N, C-alpha and C positions, 0 to 999 in steps of 0.2 A: 333358809337357804343361804349359802355364803354369797357374797358379791366379790366379784374380783376388781382390783383397784389396779392392776397391772395395765399400764399405758396411760394412766390418769395422773400419775405422781410425776413431778417435775424430776428431770434428770439431775444427778449430782454432778460436782466439776470432775470428778474421777471418771463417770460414765461418759461425760462428754469427751475427755481426753482419750478414753479407749474407743470410742466412736471415730474420733478424728485419727487415730493411729491406725486403726482397722482401715479407714477409708484410704489413708495414704499407701498402705501396703497394696490394697487392692489396685489402686491407681498404678503404683510402680509394676505390679505384675502384669498389668494390661499393656503398660506401655512398653515392657520388655518384648512383646510379640509386634511391635509396630515398625516396620522399616522406616529408616530416616530418624526416628527417635533413637532407635537401636543401631548404631553405627556397625558396618560389616555383618548385616543382618544375614547374609548368604552363608555365613561360617557359624551361624548359631547352631549349636550341636546339643543333643539330649543333655549330656551331663560330661564332666571332665574338664582338664585344661585346655583340650583340644577347641574348645567353643572360643573364638576370637570376637565375637559379638561384645559390643560394650554400649550399655545404656548411657545415652547423653554423651557417648564417646569417652566415658570416664570408668564406668563401673562393668566389669566383666560378667556377663550373664550366661545362662544356658536355659533351654526348655526347663530342666528340672529348677533351676533357681527362681525362674519366673512363676512356674507352679507353686512353689513353695511360698512366695510372696502372695499369690493369689489365695491360697489356703489360710495363710496367716491373717490376711485382711478379711476373710470371711469370718474366722473364728474371732476377730476382734468386733467386728460388726454385732456378732450373736452374742457374745460375752458381755457387751455394753449394756444389755438388758437390764443387769443388775449390778449394784455397787460391788458386791463380793466377787462376781465373777470378773467384773471389770479389773479389780484389783489384782485378782489373779492372773489374769492375762498380761497386766503390765509387769507385774514380778517375774512370773515364769517366762514370760516372752523376752523380758530385760536379760534373765539369767541365760536363755538360750543364745541371745545374740553375743552376750559376753563371751559364752563358750566358742561361738562361730569365730568371734574375734581371735581368741587363743588358737583356735584350731587352723585359723588362716596364717597366723604367724608361724606356727610350727611347721605347717605342711609346704610352704612356698608357693610361687605361682605355678610351676611346670611339673610338679610331681603328680603322679597318676592318683594318689590319695586326695587330691584336690578335686572331689568329684562335683563340687557346686557350680562352677569354679569360682575362686576368689582371686582379686589383685590387691594390692597395696590399698587402693582407695575404698575396695569393699571392707577390707580389714578394719580402717579407722573409722569407716561408717559405722561398722557393727559395734564398735567400742562406743561411740557417741549414742547410738540407738539404745544400747543395752543401759548405759548409765542414766539416759533420759528417762527411759520407761520406768526404771527402778525408782528414780527420784519422783517422778509424777506419782506412782503408787504410794510412797511414803509421804509426800507433800500433801497430796489431795484426800487421804484417809483421815477421818476424824479420830481424835485420840479419845476413846471411850473407857470407862471402868468395866470390866469384864461382867458379863451378865445383866448389865444395866445400860440405860440410853444416856446415863449421865457423864458428863465431861470433868475430867480431873479439874480441881480448882473450884468446882461448882459449889456455891454456899450450902447446898444440900447433899453433898458428898456422904457426909456420916449417915444421914438418913437412909440414902440410898443402899449404902454398905449394911445397914441393918435389915432393910426391906428390900431385896433386890427386884420385886416387882413394881417398884415405884419409878416414875420417871420425873425426876426433879425439873426438869424444863416445864412439866405442866404445873407444878407447885409454884415456879419463879413468875408464872403469868399472872397471878392474882395480886 
């Protein structure tokens, strides 16, 4: 009978970064629905540039925008369970935020196509988030030889290449 080790293994740095990122997005989504923290809360619209509500008086938000933050945060929390899913969340989420940055620059603040809505502060925050998420994914991912658990530069790299089922780290412990 196989024994599950899920939940007993220590989280990687990348998983912790994914968990933190998801938590921040979840918090931002919640704060977007709180009057006072969201300025002009009475003008919070479902979507579009007509929503004049601003989170912290800076970032233009709508019900749709806040809901996306909530869903993105939940996805981050769920995907932090494994290293691979966490890496995918950070990379693809980062790419999505870079897309939102470009979209916001091209759409302008008052065009009907600006359905989220976004203002200049949102645009530059999306750029920073996109770059930071991708950087976290790249910097916190170990560099392994495909098909092995061996890190490049390891003394047993050649042995691992000949016998992909070996783990050079186990051999280095002796």
